[in-house]
C-alpha positions as CSV (number, residue, x, y, z in Angstrom):
1,K,13.7,45.3,-1.5
2,T,14.5,41.1,-1.1
3,K,17.2,40.4,-4.1
4,T,16.6,37.5,-6.5
5,L,19.2,35.2,-6.2
6,P,20.5,34.1,-9.7
7,D,19.6,30.2,-10.5
8,E,23.2,29.0,-10.6
9,Q,23.9,30.4,-7.2
10,S,20.7,29.0,-5.7
11,D,20.5,26.3,-3.2
12,Y,17.7,24.7,-4.1
13,Y,17.2,21.4,-6.9
14,F,14.3,20.4,-8.5
15,S,11.5,22.3,-7.6
16,G,8.0,22.3,-9.3
17,P,5.8,19.8,-9.3
18,D,6.7,16.3,-9.1
19,P,3.6,13.7,-9.0
20,V,4.1,10.4,-7.5
21,T,2.4,8.2,-10.1
22,W,3.6,4.8,-8.7
23,I,3.5,3.1,-5.1
24,H,6.3,-0.1,-5.4
25,I,6.3,-2.8,-2.2
26,A,10.0,-2.0,-1.8
27,G,12.4,-5.2,-3.1
28,T,9.2,-6.9,-4.7
29,V,7.3,-7.5,-7.8
30,H,4.5,-5.8,-6.4
31,H,3.5,-2.0,-8.0
32,F,0.3,-0.4,-8.1
33,E,-0.8,2.5,-10.7
34,L,-2.1,5.6,-8.9
35,P,-5.0,7.5,-10.6
36,K,-4.5,10.1,-12.1
37,D,-7.5,12.1,-11.6
38,A,-8.0,10.7,-7.8
39,Q,-7.1,13.1,-4.7
40,S,-7.8,10.5,-2.9
41,I,-6.6,6.8,-2.9
42,K,-7.1,4.2,-0.3
43,V,-4.4,1.6,0.8
44,G,-5.6,-1.2,3.1
45,S,-6.4,-4.8,3.1
46,A,-10.1,-4.2,2.3
47,R,-11.7,-5.0,-1.3
48,D,-12.6,-1.3,-1.9
49,C,-9.3,-0.4,-1.7
50,T,-7.9,1.0,-4.5
51,I,-4.5,-0.3,-3.3
52,Q,-4.8,-3.7,-1.3
53,V,-2.5,-5.2,0.1
54,P,-3.9,-8.8,2.0
55,S,-1.7,-9.2,4.9
56,A,-2.7,-9.7,8.3
57,Y,-1.3,-6.5,9.8
58,I,-2.1,-4.5,7.2
59,S,-5.4,-2.7,8.4
60,K,-8.7,-2.8,5.9
61,H,-8.7,0.8,5.4
62,H,-4.7,1.6,6.8
63,C,-4.0,5.1,5.3
64,T,-5.1,7.4,3.1
65,L,-3.0,8.9,0.1
66,E,-3.8,12.3,-0.8
67,R,-2.0,14.4,-3.2
68,V,-0.6,17.3,-2.6
69,F,1.9,19.6,-4.5
70,D,5.1,17.8,-4.4
71,G,3.9,14.7,-4.1
72,I,1.4,12.6,-2.2
73,R,0.4,12.8,2.1
74,V,-0.5,10.4,4.3
75,H,-2.9,9.9,6.9
76,D,-2.4,6.8,9.1
77,H,-6.0,5.5,10.2
78,S,-4.6,1.8,11.4
79,K,-3.9,-0.3,14.3
80,N,-0.8,-0.9,13.8
81,G,0.8,2.1,12.4
82,T,2.0,3.9,9.6
83,A,5.6,5.3,9.5
84,V,7.8,8.1,7.7
85,D,11.3,8.3,8.0
86,A,11.4,5.2,10.6
87,R,8.8,7.4,12.8
88,K,5.4,6.7,13.2
89,L,2.6,9.1,12.1
90,A,0.9,11.1,14.7
91,E,-0.1,13.8,11.9
92,P,-0.7,13.5,8.4
93,K,3.2,13.7,6.4
94,D,3.9,14.5,3.0
95,V,6.2,11.9,0.8
96,R,8.0,12.3,-2.3
97,A,9.1,10.7,-5.2
98,G,12.1,8.4,-4.3
99,Q,11.1,8.4,-0.2
100,T,9.2,5.6,1.2
101,F,6.7,5.0,4.1
102,A,6.0,1.9,6.1
103,A,2.9,-0.3,7.3
104,G,2.5,-3.0,9.4
105,G,4.8,-6.3,9.0
106,G,7.7,-4.8,7.7
107,I,6.0,-3.8,4.4
108,T,7.5,-0.6,3.1
109,F,5.9,1.1,0.1
110,L,8.4,3.2,-2.6
111,A,6.6,6.6,-4.1
112,V,7.9,6.8,-7.6
113,N,7.3,9.8,-10.1
114,D,7.1,9.0,-14.4
115,E,10.5,9.9,-14.6
116,M,11.7,6.8,-11.8
117,R,9.0,4.5,-13.8
118,R,10.4,5.5,-17.3
119,V,14.2,4.1,-16.0
120,Y,13.0,1.2,-13.6
121,P,13.8,-1.6,-16.6
122,L,16.9,-0.1,-17.1
123,L,17.7,-0.1,-13.9
124,S,16.6,-3.8,-13.6
125,D,19.1,-4.4,-16.5
126,L,22.0,-3.4,-14.6
127,L,21.2,-4.4,-11.1
128,G,18.8,-7.3,-11.5
129,W,15.4,-8.1,-11.9
130,Q,13.8,-8.1,-8.7
131,T,11.9,-11.7,-8.6
132,E,10.6,-11.4,-4.8
133,T,6.6,-12.4,-4.5
134,S,6.2,-12.5,-0.6
135,L,5.2,-8.6,0.4
136,V,8.3,-8.5,2.8
137,P,11.8,-9.9,0.8
138,P,14.9,-10.9,2.5
139,T,17.5,-8.4,3.4
140,L,20.4,-9.7,1.8
141,G,22.3,-6.5,1.1
142,E,22.7,-6.4,-2.4
143,A,21.9,-3.3,-4.2
144,T,17.8,-3.3,-6.2
145,P,16.6,-0.7,-8.7
146,D,14.4,0.7,-5.7
147,H,17.5,0.8,-3.4
148,V,18.8,3.4,-5.8
149,I,15.9,4.9,-6.6
150,Q,16.1,6.0,-2.9
151,L,19.7,7.1,-3.0
152,A,19.1,8.8,-6.1
153,A,16.2,10.7,-4.9
154,G,19.0,12.7,-2.2
155,V,22.0,14.7,-2.7
156,D,24.3,12.0,-0.8
157,H,27.7,11.6,-2.9
158,L,27.8,7.7,-4.1
159,M,30.3,4.8,-5.2
160,I,29.7,2.6,-7.9
161,S,32.0,-0.2,-8.0
162,G,32.0,-3.7,-9.5
163,P,33.7,-5.2,-12.2
164,L,35.0,-4.1,-16.0
165,G,31.6,-3.9,-18.7
166,C,29.0,-3.6,-16.0
167,D,28.0,-0.2,-17.4
168,Q,28.8,2.1,-14.3
169,E,28.6,5.0,-16.5
170,R,25.9,3.9,-17.7
171,L,24.3,3.6,-14.3
172,A,25.4,6.7,-13.7
173,R,23.7,8.4,-16.3
174,A,20.5,7.0,-14.6
175,I,21.1,8.2,-11.5
176,H,21.3,11.6,-12.3
177,S,18.1,11.1,-14.5
178,I,15.9,10.6,-11.7
179,S,17.8,12.7,-9.0
180,P,16.6,16.6,-7.8
181,L,19.9,17.8,-10.0
182,R,18.1,16.2,-13.3
183,K,17.8,19.6,-14.5
184,R,21.3,20.6,-14.2
185,E,24.1,18.9,-17.0
186,L,26.2,16.1,-15.6
187,V,29.4,16.5,-16.0
188,S,31.7,13.4,-16.7
189,V,35.2,13.4,-16.3
190,S,37.7,10.5,-16.1
191,S,41.1,12.8,-15.0
192,I,41.4,16.2,-13.0
193,P,43.4,18.3,-15.0
194,K,46.3,19.4,-13.2
195,D,46.4,23.4,-13.6
196,R,44.7,25.6,-11.2
197,A,42.6,27.5,-14.2
198,E,41.3,24.5,-15.8
199,Q,40.3,23.0,-12.4
200,K,38.4,25.8,-11.5
201,E,36.7,26.0,-14.6
202,L,35.8,22.0,-14.1
203,L,34.4,22.6,-10.3
204,L,32.2,25.6,-12.1
205,R,30.5,23.7,-14.7
206,A,29.8,21.1,-12.0
207,S,28.4,23.2,-9.3
208,R,25.4,22.5,-8.2
209,S,25.0,19.2,-10.6
210,T,26.8,15.9,-10.5
211,M,30.0,15.4,-11.5
212,V,30.8,11.7,-12.5
213,L,34.4,10.7,-11.7
214,A,36.5,7.6,-13.0
215,I,39.4,6.3,-10.9
216,D,41.5,3.5,-11.9
217,D,45.0,2.1,-10.4
218,E,46.6,4.5,-12.6
219,T,45.2,7.3,-11.8
220,P,47.0,9.8,-9.6
221,V,46.5,11.4,-6.1
222,I,43.9,14.6,-6.6
223,D,45.7,17.4,-4.6
224,E,44.2,18.3,-1.6
225,A,43.0,21.8,-2.6
226,F,41.0,20.6,-5.5
227,R,39.9,17.9,-2.8
228,S,38.5,20.5,-0.6
229,A,37.1,22.6,-3.4
230,L,35.4,19.9,-5.0
231,F,33.5,18.6,-1.4
232,S,32.8,22.3,-0.4
233,T,29.5,23.7,0.2
234,S,30.6,26.7,-1.9
235,Y,29.8,24.8,-5.5
236,R,27.9,21.9,-3.6
237,I,28.7,19.2,-6.5
238,R,27.4,15.8,-6.0
239,L,30.2,13.8,-6.9
240,I,29.6,9.6,-8.6
241,L,32.6,7.7,-8.1
242,I,33.4,4.5,-10.6
243,A,35.8,2.7,-8.5
244,S,36.3,0.6,-6.3
245,F,36.6,0.7,-2.4
246,R,40.6,0.4,-2.7
247,Q,40.9,3.2,-5.2
248,A,39.1,5.7,-4.0
249,L,40.9,5.7,-0.2
250,A,44.0,6.0,-2.7
251,V,43.1,8.9,-4.6
252,L,40.8,10.6,-2.6
253,G,41.8,9.6,1.2
254,E,39.7,8.7,4.1
255,E,38.2,11.8,4.9
256,H,35.1,11.8,2.6
257,S,32.3,9.3,3.3
258,F,29.9,7.5,0.4
259,R,27.2,4.7,-0.2
260,R,27.9,2.6,-2.1
261,I,26.7,0.7,-4.7
262,D,28.1,-2.8,-5.2
263,L,27.2,-4.3,-9.2
264,R,27.4,-8.2,-9.0
265,P,28.7,-9.8,-12.4
266,L,26.5,-11.1,-15.1
267,A,28.4,-14.8,-14.1
268,Y,26.2,-14.6,-10.5
269,R,23.1,-13.4,-12.7
270,A,22.2,-17.1,-14.5
271,D,18.7,-16.7,-13.8
272,Q,18.2,-13.3,-15.5
273,L,20.1,-14.4,-18.7
274,E,17.7,-15.4,-20.6
275,T,15.8,-11.6,-19.7
276,L,19.0,-9.5,-20.6
277,L,19.7,-11.4,-23.9
278,D,16.4,-11.3,-24.9
279,R,16.1,-7.6,-24.7
280,Q,19.5,-7.2,-26.5
281,L,18.0,-9.3,-29.2
282,E,14.9,-7.5,-29.5
283,E,16.5,-3.8,-29.2
284,R,18.5,-5.2,-32.6
285,G,15.4,-6.2,-34.3
286,S,16.4,-9.9,-34.0
287,P,13.4,-12.2,-33.6
288,L,15.9,-14.8,-32.3
289,R,14.4,-15.2,-28.3
290,F,16.6,-17.5,-25.8
291,A,13.8,-20.7,-25.5
292,Q,14.0,-21.0,-29.5
293,L,17.8,-21.8,-28.7
294,S,18.6,-25.6,-29.3
295,G,19.0,-27.2,-25.3
296,P,22.9,-27.4,-25.8
297,N,23.3,-24.6,-26.8
298,R,21.2,-22.7,-23.9
299,T,23.1,-24.4,-21.3
300,A,26.4,-23.3,-23.1
301,L,25.1,-20.0,-22.5
302,L,24.2,-20.0,-19.0
303,H,27.2,-21.7,-18.3
304,Y,30.3,-19.3,-19.9
305,G,31.9,-17.3,-17.7
306,W,30.8,-14.0,-19.3
307,S,34.2,-12.1,-18.1
308,E,33.3,-8.6,-19.9
309,N,29.7,-9.1,-18.7
310,L,27.0,-6.6,-20.1
311,D,30.0,-6.0,-23.1
312,E,30.4,-9.5,-24.2
313,L,26.7,-10.1,-23.9
314,R,25.8,-7.4,-26.3
315,L,28.8,-8.7,-28.2
316,A,26.9,-12.2,-27.9
317,A,23.8,-10.7,-29.0
318,D,25.5,-9.4,-32.5
319,R,26.5,-12.3,-33.2
320,L,23.4,-14.4,-32.7
321,A,21.0,-12.1,-34.2
322,A,23.6,-12.7,-37.6
323,V,24.2,-16.0,-37.5
324,D,20.7,-16.5,-37.1
325,R,19.7,-14.6,-40.1
326,L,22.0,-15.6,-42.1
327,G,22.8,-18.6,-40.8
328,S,26.4,-19.3,-41.2
329,L,30.0,-18.1,-39.2
330,R,31.0,-17.0,-42.2
331,K,28.7,-14.9,-43.7
332,A,27.9,-13.3,-39.7
333,A,31.9,-12.3,-39.6
334,A,31.7,-10.6,-42.5
335,E,28.8,-8.6,-41.8
336,L,30.0,-7.5,-38.5
337,A,33.3,-7.0,-40.2
338,E,35.1,-9.4,-37.4
339,D,37.6,-12.4,-38.6
340,R,36.2,-14.9,-39.5
341,W,38.1,-17.5,-36.8
342,T,37.8,-14.7,-33.9
343,V,34.1,-15.5,-34.3
344,Q,34.9,-19.1,-34.8
345,Y,36.8,-19.6,-31.9
346,W,33.8,-17.7,-29.3
347,F,31.3,-20.1,-30.4
348,S,33.1,-23.3,-30.8
349,T,35.7,-23.2,-28.3
350,Q,35.0,-20.7,-25.7
351,V,31.1,-20.6,-25.5
352,G,30.8,-23.9,-27.6
353,L,27.9,-23.1,-29.3
354,K,26.7,-25.1,-31.8
355,V,25.2,-24.0,-35.7
356,P,21.8,-24.1,-36.4
357,L,21.3,-22.5,-33.2
358,K,17.7,-24.0,-33.0
359,P,17.2,-27.3,-32.9
């Protein structure tokens, strides 16, 4: 009689129904809700399709999406073909959440589940909102929410790089929450213990789950025995490294491969600053919005360097909300338990903001 393998020793990851509830044209603003009561969903350029895509390369009834236990099954009916994993379909193929299928003209559809939809706004805040309105986005080489969702759906090791204050740890946790390992507890560490027994305990805690490891210039080289165990198939740990490529090379060596996610400094995302700041103000219950600020104040915020990135944006939201509510820097500093002169210097000298904030 075959024995039942204990769950902690299982090589399987997420199991159970994982319905696709959303289809996104990857890299763009276009997304489509899948009717929950529909077993079969038409995709094509015709108006009677549930997912209508107006492209000259998309057939009127290009393909059908059939709901199956673990995602959707793609049936091709088109002239130009439908592809899964870069292979043109000769027969129906299943696609799960986090995977893609491609239609004519370079249009790629990303299948998304409820968990991925829930975390999508956070991914957009950390990586940048996708604003492309065409059906085929340009290839920019930047990490996007759709790209990260596809990486999260696999079990490859990842490296998150970027300047301080870009919420690397938060992104790592978001990736784990939509990964096949999401039912297992994430293990986050900033240093590897030197004691062998403690190392073994850490490996067991992270076994068949995700380990987030932050590395900086002060992190010592990880010894070969622990590295070997960390990347072995015995523990099946998915490692998400928070480090630069140089730091990773110095600490872990060059024999292990990672899929890279590079976060951009906030100063390079001036076109999205208004949205990000408004979201922070909204979280604080403040009625103040970027558009309500005076012209010089909006210009000052847009041209500010944001050297501490999202950390500094949160600080700015705290200060702006307090000043808007109380009407003075002195009162705002007292409420925030900050030094008045520090707040005044930040407003007038560092950023160049004027009080009152509104015209």
